N, C-alpha and C positions, 0 to 999 in steps of 0.2 A: 228462242234463239240460245244456244249453248253458250255460256260465258266462262268456259275453261277450254284451254287448247287439248285437243285430242291428245298430243304428246304428253301431256302431264298426265292424263287419265291412264294412258299406256305404261307410263312410269309407275303409277300407283298401282297397276295391275301386275306389272313385274315384280315389285316389292311384295305385295299381298301374297305372291306365290311363294316367295322365299321363306314364308313362314318365320321361325325363330331367327333366323339369321340375318332378315331384313326388318325385324320389329322396329328397332331403333331408328332405322333410316326412314322406314314407312311413317312412323309418328311424326319426326322431324319434317318430312316433305309435306306431310298433310298439314301440320301445324303452321307452316311458313306460307300456305296459300292464303290469299285475301278471302274476306267474308263472302264475296261474290262467288270465287272459285269453290270455296267450300260447300257453299248452298247448291251450286250446280253438279258438284262431285256427288253429293248426297242424293240429289234428285236423279241422277243418271242411276245410281245403285237401286233406288226404289222402283225405277221404270224396269230394270234388269230382273228384278225380284217378282214383278207383277203387282206391286202395291198401288201404281199408277200406270195408266195406259200412255202410249207415246203421245197422244193427242191431248193429254193432261198434263204434259211437261211444264207448263207455265205454273200451274197450281201446285205441282210437286216442289218447284223452287219456292214458291211463296210459303209452303207449309214448311220446308226445310229450315228458312230464316224465321219462321214464328216458332218454332219448336226447338230451336237451338239453344237448348239448357245445359249441355253438357258440352265438353270440347269435342269438336267433330271428329278428330283423330279418334279419341276414345270409342266415340259411337261407331265410327266405320270399321275400326279394327277388332270391335266386338261383333261384327256382323258376319254370320257364317257365310262362307263363300264369296268374299268380298270382290275378288279379282273375275270371277264367273259372273257376278251381278253387273259388275261394270262393263264387261265385254258385252254381254245380253242388252245391257241398256243403250250401248253406242249403237249396237246393231239395230235395236227396235226403232231407235232415232234416225236411223239410215245414215250414220256416221261411219265411213269406210277409213279404217285405221291400218290397213295393211302396210302402207308406206312408212308410217309412223314406228309401226312393230319392227318392220324391216331395219330401219335406221337405228332404233332402239339397241336391238340385238347386235 
């Protein structure tokens, strides 16, 4: 079960696409998430880039907790194609964010 709201993930996707203009805001937004949300955000990105299969999501979350040795914002912001990975991860996990995307924009 995903323990971060799709709306927050959409917010990260949007900020990640803003590149340099949204970098400080993206860092602050990710940094303000609680530990559960950070682990789930990381796991969604991993599923999206193919490091874990959707059916292994719980394992991805456990791994995110266990391997969190650097600040999550630093790790995720260093990930190429963060926005696309998050979108792909949500889609693979069967989460429809079309309503959240429309509300956000």
